[in-house]
Residue frames relative to the residue before (quaternion, step in Angstrom):
aa qw qx qy qz dx dy dz
X 1.0000 0.0000 0.0000 0.0000 0.00 0.00 0.00
X 0.6588 0.4942 -0.3181 0.4697 3.56 0.95 -0.86
X 0.6421 0.5224 -0.3363 0.4491 3.59 1.00 -0.77
X 0.6368 0.5228 -0.3245 0.4645 3.57 1.05 -0.75
X 0.6359 0.5204 -0.3304 0.4644 3.59 0.97 -0.80
X 0.6417 0.5201 -0.3247 0.4608 3.58 0.97 -0.86
X 0.6550 0.5084 -0.3104 0.4649 3.56 0.90 -0.90
X 0.6771 0.4913 -0.3092 0.4523 3.59 0.87 -0.93
X 0.6330 0.5360 -0.3265 0.4532 3.57 1.00 -0.80
X 0.6638 0.4883 -0.3054 0.4771 3.59 0.85 -0.94
X 0.6475 0.5295 -0.3284 0.4388 3.61 0.95 -0.81
X 0.6801 0.4917 -0.2912 0.4592 3.57 0.86 -0.95
X 0.6663 0.4953 -0.2959 0.4723 3.56 0.94 -0.93
X 0.6507 0.5176 -0.3227 0.4522 3.58 0.99 -0.82
X 0.6408 0.5242 -0.3181 0.4619 3.59 1.00 -0.81
X 0.6398 0.5210 -0.3204 0.4654 3.55 1.04 -0.78
X 0.6506 0.5096 -0.3100 0.4701 3.56 0.97 -0.87
X 0.6542 0.5057 -0.3161 0.4652 3.61 0.96 -0.85
X 0.6409 0.5321 -0.3229 0.4492 3.59 0.99 -0.83
X 0.6628 0.4928 -0.3047 0.4743 3.55 0.90 -0.88
X 0.6603 0.5198 -0.3019 0.4503 3.56 0.94 -0.92
X 0.6537 0.5110 -0.3161 0.4601 3.55 1.02 -0.80
X 0.6746 0.4960 -0.3003 0.4569 3.59 0.96 -0.79
X 0.6731 0.4933 -0.2983 0.4632 3.54 1.07 -0.70
X 0.8426 0.0412 0.0395 0.5355 3.58 0.89 -0.94
X 0.6205 -0.5915 0.3569 0.3711 3.61 1.01 0.66
X 0.8196 -0.2170 0.1707 0.5019 3.58 -1.20 -0.64
X 0.6279 0.5299 -0.3353 0.4610 3.55 1.00 -0.76
X 0.6434 0.5193 -0.3159 0.4654 3.53 1.04 -0.78
X 0.6280 0.5321 -0.3340 0.4593 3.55 1.05 -0.74
X 0.6552 0.5111 -0.3045 0.4655 3.55 0.97 -0.89
X 0.6515 0.5075 -0.3093 0.4715 3.56 0.97 -0.88
X 0.6539 0.5126 -0.3139 0.4595 3.56 0.99 -0.85
X 0.6265 0.5419 -0.3300 0.4528 3.58 1.04 -0.80
X 0.6556 0.4904 -0.3012 0.4888 3.57 0.97 -0.91
X 0.6391 0.5315 -0.3143 0.4585 3.55 1.02 -0.88
X 0.6491 0.5109 -0.3194 0.4643 3.59 1.00 -0.83
X 0.6326 0.5366 -0.3284 0.4518 3.57 1.00 -0.79
X 0.6593 0.4980 -0.2974 0.4784 3.54 0.97 -0.92
X 0.6528 0.5210 -0.3124 0.4526 3.57 0.95 -0.91
X 0.6526 0.5011 -0.3197 0.4698 3.63 0.97 -0.84
X 0.6390 0.5140 -0.3273 0.4695 3.59 0.99 -0.78
X 0.6694 0.4859 -0.2992 0.4758 3.58 0.88 -0.94
X 0.6416 0.5398 -0.3313 0.4327 3.58 0.97 -0.83
X 0.6772 0.5140 -0.2857 0.4422 3.53 0.97 -0.90
X 0.7899 0.3542 -0.1679 0.4716 3.58 0.81 -1.00
X 0.8343 0.2532 -0.0840 0.4826 3.58 0.91 -0.81
X 0.3901 0.7556 -0.4737 0.2292 3.63 1.19 -0.02
X 0.6262 0.5424 -0.3560 0.4323 3.60 0.98 -0.74
X 0.6701 0.4907 -0.2931 0.4736 3.58 0.93 -0.89
X 0.6410 0.5352 -0.3258 0.4433 3.58 0.99 -0.81
X 0.7041 0.4588 -0.2751 0.4669 3.60 0.81 -0.98
X 0.6564 0.5028 -0.3206 0.4621 3.59 0.92 -0.80
X 0.6510 0.5015 -0.3102 0.4780 3.56 1.06 -0.76
X 0.5981 0.5845 -0.3452 0.4260 3.58 1.08 -0.81
X 0.7766 0.3218 -0.1624 0.5167 3.58 0.96 -0.90
X 0.4227 -0.7396 0.4330 0.2947 3.58 1.31 0.31
X 0.1551 0.8185 -0.5325 0.1498 3.55 0.96 0.91
X 0.2041 -0.7796 0.5874 0.0744 3.53 -1.06 0.92
X 0.4587 -0.6819 0.4786 0.3092 3.65 -0.86 0.83
X 0.3559 -0.7182 0.5587 0.2128 3.56 -1.14 0.69
X 0.5301 -0.6251 0.4685 0.3299 3.54 -1.26 0.40
X 0.6359 -0.5458 0.3807 0.3908 3.58 -1.23 0.33
X 0.6385 0.5200 -0.3291 0.4621 3.59 1.23 -0.31
X 0.5029 0.6776 -0.4101 0.3460 3.54 1.28 -0.21
X 0.6108 -0.5846 0.4109 0.3410 3.55 -1.11 0.80
X 0.6664 0.5085 -0.3018 0.4542 3.59 0.90 -0.91
X 0.6391 0.5284 -0.3230 0.4560 3.57 0.99 -0.86
X 0.6745 0.5034 -0.3070 0.4443 3.58 0.84 -0.93
X 0.6558 0.4944 -0.3189 0.4730 3.62 0.96 -0.81
X 0.6512 0.5197 -0.3158 0.4540 3.57 0.95 -0.88
X 0.6461 0.5266 -0.3181 0.4518 3.57 0.97 -0.87
X 0.6593 0.5060 -0.3151 0.4583 3.60 0.95 -0.88
X 0.6904 0.4748 -0.2879 0.4636 3.58 0.90 -0.93
X 0.6204 0.5324 -0.3529 0.4550 3.62 0.99 -0.71
X 0.6347 0.5056 -0.3299 0.4824 3.61 1.04 -0.73
X 0.6457 0.5239 -0.3243 0.4511 3.59 0.97 -0.82
X 0.7330 0.4180 -0.2153 0.4915 3.55 1.06 -0.83
X 0.3791 -0.7383 0.4694 0.3013 3.59 1.33 -0.05
X 0.4341 0.6719 -0.4652 0.3791 3.54 0.95 1.01
X 0.5511 -0.5657 0.4686 0.3959 3.62 -1.15 0.42
X 0.5481 -0.6169 0.4454 0.3474 3.55 -1.09 0.67
X 0.2808 -0.7669 0.5482 0.1805 3.60 -0.64 1.07
X 0.5588 -0.5417 0.4836 0.4005 3.52 -1.29 0.21
X 0.2141 -0.7874 0.5691 0.1009 3.60 -1.02 0.76
X 0.0597 -0.8096 0.5834 -0.0261 3.53 -0.87 1.07
X 0.2209 -0.7362 0.6184 0.1637 3.54 -1.31 0.36
X 0.2303 -0.7647 0.5927 0.1044 3.54 -1.05 0.85
X 0.3978 -0.7448 0.4874 0.2223 3.57 -0.79 1.00
X 0.3914 0.6798 -0.5121 0.3499 3.54 0.44 1.30
X 0.4462 -0.7212 0.4647 0.2545 3.58 -0.92 0.84
X 0.5890 0.5644 -0.3901 0.4271 3.59 1.12 -0.43
X 0.4090 -0.7017 0.5124 0.2789 3.66 -0.73 0.89
X 0.2939 0.7374 -0.5597 0.2377 3.57 -0.67 1.07
X 0.0677 -0.7879 0.6110 0.0363 3.58 -1.30 0.19
X 0.0283 0.7773 -0.6279 -0.0287 3.54 -1.27 0.36
X 0.2807 -0.7180 0.6045 0.2005 3.51 -1.37 0.31
X 0.0306 -0.7962 0.6042 0.0068 3.55 -1.12 0.58
X 0.4560 0.6591 -0.5099 0.3124 3.58 -1.28 0.21
X 0.5343 -0.6847 0.4064 0.2839 3.55 -1.05 0.81
X 0.7969 -0.0319 0.0147 0.6031 3.63 1.17 -0.39
X 0.7202 -0.4589 0.2739 0.4425 3.65 -1.16 0.29
X 0.6321 0.5476 -0.3442 0.4268 3.63 1.03 -0.63
X 0.7838 0.2506 -0.1260 0.5540 3.57 1.10 -0.65
X 0.3271 0.7741 -0.4763 0.2588 3.57 1.02 0.80
X 0.1002 -0.7599 0.6393 0.0624 3.54 -1.32 0.41
X 0.1706 -0.7451 0.6373 0.0979 3.54 -1.17 0.74
X 0.0649 -0.7935 0.6050 0.0084 3.53 -0.92 1.00
X 0.0826 -0.7753 0.6258 0.0221 3.54 -1.02 0.93
X 0.4387 -0.6661 0.5243 0.2982 3.56 -1.18 0.49
X 0.6213 -0.5304 0.4158 0.3997 3.54 -1.27 0.40
X 0.5980 0.5721 -0.3545 0.4352 3.58 1.08 -0.67
X 0.6329 0.5361 -0.3341 0.4477 3.58 0.99 -0.79
X 0.6650 0.5107 -0.2973 0.4568 3.57 0.92 -0.98
X 0.6763 0.5249 -0.2921 0.4264 3.57 0.99 -0.85
X 0.7955 0.3600 -0.1769 0.4542 3.62 0.86 -0.86
X 0.6663 0.5069 -0.3061 0.4532 3.61 1.21 -0.32
X 0.4238 -0.6318 0.5859 0.2793 3.51 -1.26 0.64
X 0.6941 -0.4562 0.3381 0.4425 3.59 -1.28 0.19
X 0.6565 0.5170 -0.3088 0.4544 3.60 0.96 -0.85
X 0.6697 0.4897 -0.2898 0.4772 3.54 0.94 -0.91
X 0.6318 0.5179 -0.3278 0.4745 3.57 0.99 -0.82
X 0.6243 0.5266 -0.3372 0.4682 3.62 1.04 -0.76
X 0.6370 0.5319 -0.3322 0.4483 3.58 0.98 -0.74
X 0.6668 0.4998 -0.2919 0.4695 3.57 0.97 -0.91
X 0.6940 0.4650 -0.2832 0.4710 3.57 0.83 -0.97
X 0.5985 0.5509 -0.3506 0.4640 3.57 1.11 -0.66
X 0.6124 0.5361 -0.3368 0.4734 3.57 1.04 -0.77
X 0.6870 0.4759 -0.2948 0.4633 3.58 0.83 -0.93
X 0.6317 0.5032 -0.3343 0.4858 3.59 1.05 -0.65
X 0.5548 0.5815 -0.3917 0.4478 3.60 1.20 -0.37
X 0.6386 0.5027 -0.3292 0.4807 3.57 1.00 -0.76
X 0.6283 0.5324 -0.3251 0.4648 3.57 1.10 -0.74
X 0.6968 0.4908 -0.2676 0.4495 3.54 0.85 -1.04
X 0.7040 0.4621 -0.2619 0.4715 3.58 1.01 -0.81
X 0.3564 -0.7674 0.4614 0.2671 3.57 1.37 -0.08
X 0.4848 0.6640 -0.4411 0.3598 3.56 1.05 0.69
X 0.3502 0.7190 -0.5187 0.3023 3.60 1.21 0.31
X 0.6325 0.5669 -0.3384 0.4050 3.57 0.94 -0.93
X 0.6107 0.5582 -0.3560 0.4345 3.59 1.01 -0.77
X 0.7032 0.4730 -0.2736 0.4549 3.56 0.84 -0.95
X 0.6893 0.4820 -0.3022 0.4485 3.57 0.93 -0.82
X 0.6216 0.5191 -0.3339 0.4822 3.59 1.10 -0.70
X 0.6491 0.5169 -0.3193 0.4577 3.55 1.00 -0.87
X 0.6561 0.5155 -0.3172 0.4508 3.58 0.95 -0.84
X 0.6835 0.5003 -0.2875 0.4472 3.56 0.90 -0.93
X 0.7248 0.4390 -0.2451 0.4711 3.55 0.84 -1.00
X 0.5990 0.5401 -0.3669 0.4636 3.59 1.09 -0.56
X 0.6390 0.5053 -0.3279 0.4783 3.57 1.04 -0.70
X 0.6430 0.5150 -0.3203 0.4677 3.59 1.02 -0.73
X 0.6530 0.5024 -0.3190 0.4684 3.58 1.01 -0.80
X 0.6228 0.5350 -0.3379 0.4602 3.56 1.03 -0.73
X 0.6477 0.5190 -0.3039 0.4677 3.57 1.03 -0.84
X 0.6884 0.4636 -0.2816 0.4816 3.61 0.84 -0.92
X 0.6123 0.5479 -0.3446 0.4540 3.57 1.09 -0.65
X 0.6200 0.5214 -0.3277 0.4861 3.53 1.11 -0.69
X 0.6189 0.5333 -0.3299 0.4730 3.57 1.07 -0.74
X 0.6436 0.5233 -0.3138 0.4621 3.57 1.01 -0.86
X 0.6175 0.5447 -0.3445 0.4509 3.59 1.03 -0.76
X 0.7193 0.4405 -0.2636 0.4681 3.57 0.81 -1.00
X 0.5797 0.5569 -0.3663 0.4686 3.57 1.22 -0.51
X 0.6413 0.5247 -0.3184 0.4605 3.57 1.05 -0.79
X 0.6789 0.5035 -0.2869 0.4508 3.56 1.03 -0.83
X 0.8237 0.2746 -0.0978 0.4864 3.56 0.81 -1.07
X 0.8316 0.2234 -0.1139 0.4955 3.62 1.05 -0.47
X 0.4267 0.7481 -0.4450 0.2455 3.57 1.25 -0.04
X 0.7229 0.4490 -0.2658 0.4528 3.64 1.00 -0.60
X 0.5111 0.6850 -0.4122 0.3156 3.58 1.21 -0.05
X 0.7566 0.2703 -0.1600 0.5735 3.55 1.23 -0.47
X 0.0248 -0.8582 0.5126 0.0116 3.59 0.63 1.09
X 0.6767 0.4949 -0.3042 0.4524 3.59 1.04 -0.60
X 0.6582 0.4645 -0.2983 0.5119 3.55 1.28 -0.23
X 0.3985 -0.7499 0.4742 0.2323 3.57 -0.48 1.20
X 0.6049 0.5643 -0.3643 0.4277 3.53 1.16 -0.49
X 0.6662 0.5164 -0.3020 0.4453 3.53 1.22 -0.41
X 0.3615 0.7551 -0.4782 0.2653 3.57 1.27 0.09
X 0.4289 -0.7076 0.4916 0.2715 3.61 -0.72 0.96
X 0.6132 0.5539 -0.3501 0.4412 3.58 1.12 -0.63
X 0.6354 0.5083 -0.3248 0.4821 3.61 1.08 -0.75
X 0.6534 0.5197 -0.3176 0.4497 3.55 0.97 -0.83
X 0.6470 0.5092 -0.3091 0.4760 3.56 1.00 -0.84
X 0.6392 0.5376 -0.3205 0.4469 3.58 1.00 -0.84
X 0.6999 0.4526 -0.2822 0.4751 3.55 0.88 -0.93
X 0.6056 0.5518 -0.3618 0.4448 3.58 1.11 -0.58
X 0.6891 0.4588 -0.2742 0.4894 3.59 1.14 -0.65
X 0.8079 0.3696 -0.1652 0.4282 3.56 0.69 -1.13
X 0.5721 0.6088 -0.3966 0.3804 3.62 1.09 -0.52
X 0.6682 0.4696 -0.3227 0.4784 3.65 0.84 -0.80
X 0.6259 0.5340 -0.3409 0.4548 3.60 1.06 -0.70
X 0.6395 0.5227 -0.3218 0.4628 3.58 1.01 -0.81
X 0.6413 0.5176 -0.3144 0.4712 3.56 1.00 -0.89
X 0.6611 0.5140 -0.3061 0.4528 3.55 0.98 -0.83
X 0.6295 0.5331 -0.3232 0.4638 3.61 1.05 -0.75
X 0.6132 0.5397 -0.3382 0.4672 3.56 1.06 -0.73
X 0.6527 0.5148 -0.3014 0.4669 3.54 0.94 -0.93
X 0.6664 0.5230 -0.3060 0.4345 3.56 0.93 -0.94
X 0.6701 0.5295 -0.3032 0.4228 3.56 0.86 -0.98
X 0.7132 0.4332 -0.2502 0.4910 3.56 0.94 -0.86
X 0.6733 0.5368 -0.3120 0.4014 3.58 0.85 -0.93
X 0.6329 0.5607 -0.3529 0.4007 3.61 0.90 -0.77
X 0.6816 0.4638 -0.3046 0.4770 3.61 0.90 -0.84
X 0.6128 0.5595 -0.3443 0.4393 3.57 1.06 -0.71
X 0.6565 0.5252 -0.3205 0.4365 3.61 0.95 -0.80
X 0.6488 0.5065 -0.3325 0.4605 3.61 0.92 -0.79
X 0.6631 0.4989 -0.3118 0.4628 3.60 0.92 -0.86
X 0.6598 0.4964 -0.3107 0.4709 3.60 0.94 -0.81
X 0.5935 0.5606 -0.3595 0.4518 3.60 1.10 -0.67
X 0.6630 0.5053 -0.3024 0.4622 3.56 0.91 -0.96
X 0.6601 0.5067 -0.3096 0.4601 3.56 0.94 -0.85
X 0.6575 0.5226 -0.2981 0.4536 3.57 0.94 -0.95
X 0.6428 0.5301 -0.3242 0.4480 3.57 1.01 -0.83
X 0.6883 0.4842 -0.2747 0.4651 3.59 1.00 -0.85
X 0.7193 0.4644 -0.2724 0.4390 3.58 0.77 -1.00
X 0.6716 0.4857 -0.2985 0.4732 3.60 1.11 -0.65
X 0.5584 -0.6551 0.3589 0.3609 3.59 1.23 -0.30
X 0.8061 0.0615 -0.0199 0.5882 3.61 1.20 -0.35
X 0.4476 -0.7121 0.4687 0.2699 3.64 -0.64 1.05
X 0.5979 0.5935 -0.3588 0.4020 3.59 1.13 -0.64
X 0.5460 0.6127 -0.4005 0.4075 3.62 1.13 -0.54
X 0.7168 0.4252 -0.2342 0.5006 3.56 0.83 -1.04
X 0.6117 0.5508 -0.3552 0.4430 3.60 1.03 -0.71
X 0.6724 0.4773 -0.2942 0.4831 3.58 0.92 -0.84
X 0.6274 0.5292 -0.3353 0.4624 3.59 1.04 -0.76
X 0.6608 0.5132 -0.3159 0.4474 3.59 0.96 -0.84
X 0.6064 0.5500 -0.3589 0.4484 3.57 1.09 -0.64
X 0.6672 0.4793 -0.2924 0.4895 3.55 1.00 -0.87
X 0.6428 0.5378 -0.3239 0.4390 3.58 0.95 -0.82
X 0.6476 0.5214 -0.3108 0.4607 3.55 1.01 -0.85
X 0.6700 0.5036 -0.2933 0.4599 3.54 0.97 -0.89
X 0.7320 0.4350 -0.2601 0.4553 3.60 0.76 -0.99
X 0.6223 0.5610 -0.3596 0.4108 3.60 1.01 -0.64
X 0.6649 0.4787 -0.2859 0.4969 3.54 1.23 -0.52
X 0.6919 0.4683 -0.2655 0.4811 3.56 1.22 -0.40
X 0.7936 0.2638 -0.1101 0.5371 3.56 0.93 -0.91
X 0.3213 -0.7658 0.5208 0.1976 3.60 -0.54 1.13
X 0.1580 -0.7649 0.6167 0.0983 3.54 -1.28 0.44
X 0.3747 -0.7194 0.5409 0.2224 3.56 -0.87 0.95
X 0.1779 0.8082 -0.5262 0.1954 3.55 0.36 1.35
X 0.4674 -0.6526 0.5143 0.3019 3.55 -1.10 0.66
X 0.5035 -0.6732 0.4378 0.3189 3.65 -0.72 0.94
X 0.6281 0.5667 -0.3393 0.4114 3.59 1.03 -0.72
X 0.7273 0.4059 -0.2418 0.4978 3.60 1.21 -0.45
X 0.3207 0.7936 -0.4709 0.2136 3.57 1.30 0.13
X 0.6896 0.5203 -0.2938 0.4091 3.54 0.92 -0.95
X 0.5934 0.5984 -0.3637 0.3970 3.62 1.20 -0.31
X 0.6598 0.5398 -0.3128 0.4188 3.60 1.10 -0.59
X 0.6136 -0.5697 0.3977 0.3751 3.58 -1.20 0.48
X 0.7411 0.0249 -0.0683 0.6674 3.59 1.21 -0.56
X 0.6356 -0.5573 0.3631 0.3919 3.56 -1.11 0.56
X 0.3546 -0.7425 0.5187 0.2322 3.60 -0.73 0.94
X 0.6634 0.4804 -0.2851 0.4979 3.54 1.35 -0.16
X 0.2823 0.8252 -0.4611 0.1634 3.54 1.28 0.29
X 0.6023 0.5884 -0.3649 0.3973 3.61 1.11 -0.48
X 0.6476 0.5082 -0.3153 0.4722 3.57 1.25 -0.33
X 0.4570 -0.6882 0.4880 0.2817 3.60 -0.83 0.98
X 0.6395 0.5125 -0.3380 0.4628 3.59 1.01 -0.69
X 0.6353 0.5351 -0.3202 0.4555 3.57 1.03 -0.78
X 0.6583 0.5056 -0.3114 0.4627 3.56 0.99 -0.85
X 0.6238 0.5486 -0.3425 0.4388 3.58 1.10 -0.64
X 0.7833 0.2266 -0.1201 0.5663 3.59 1.02 -0.77
X 0.1919 0.8279 -0.5084 0.1390 3.60 1.00 0.76
X 0.4182 -0.6870 0.5392 0.2497 3.54 -1.17 0.69
X 0.6621 0.4905 -0.2879 0.4881 3.59 1.29 -0.09
X 0.4875 -0.6202 0.5112 0.3412 3.58 -1.16 0.55
X 0.6998 -0.4450 0.3449 0.4396 3.56 -1.30 0.21
X 0.4697 -0.6775 0.4929 0.2783 3.54 -0.87 0.97
X 0.6093 0.5559 -0.3381 0.4533 3.58 1.07 -0.75
X 0.6735 0.4847 -0.3033 0.4684 3.58 0.98 -0.79
X 0.6116 0.5371 -0.3348 0.4747 3.56 1.10 -0.72
X 0.6621 0.4966 -0.3040 0.4718 3.57 0.93 -0.86
X 0.6273 0.5438 -0.3283 0.4505 3.58 1.01 -0.83
X 0.6684 0.5019 -0.2961 0.4623 3.56 0.93 -0.88
X 0.6550 0.5078 -0.3077 0.4674 3.57 0.99 -0.81
X 0.6626 0.4958 -0.3066 0.4702 3.57 0.95 -0.82
X 0.6061 0.5400 -0.3372 0.4767 3.55 1.17 -0.63
X 0.6178 0.5297 -0.3347 0.4751 3.58 1.08 -0.79
X 0.6566 0.5273 -0.3156 0.4374 3.58 0.93 -0.87
X 0.6673 0.4979 -0.2948 0.4689 3.58 1.08 -0.75
């Protein structure tokens, strides 16, 4: 099922890239976009973990670090290879996992998360991230983040093509400035909807895994309560294309972000965890 979702995601994103390329530069643009999509998919598969960790200037933690010790214990409980552990110098409490498979996985937490969470709550959060590793659905999120960013970039190109070059090919319907403007507006929205549809189911599954591997669903439920509160108080300089990777949306303070969130309702996630505990 996860493999099918990955295939479907890549297909939809690739078609969007080809459509934008065609509207900007006709058949040649479609071919270039197809090649570009292939390169982006390859890069996403092999290097997405390094790209995202570099984007947030994540630093590896030592084996004596509290986060490392908790991660090692939970990885043993889950019968998973020990992932690399990183810390991000951000005050907003948050975390994400990345990597193409369990053997090459990494877990990153913010300094804010370490500061406000108890050991039990931190175990719940890290258990959640290990759930993404175990379910092999990290790749879905990283590919979505990478290709969504590419679509946003090409959509911007389509907008400028509509302004400065849309009337140069009047006989070519692909050169219509109205079509270019439409794709510049709706293509990023379509990419975002794909991310939302896939990400929401992934979060529920990871919550269930985190509740089991940490030993008590209440650990993660309490952590989510704190995460919801702090994410609305402390801003984070996060790229929108990577929003779906975090345990809670780093853009939660924005009303527009909450309207188009890649995450299910935190209240609903807490309700399900408390129901598991009962």
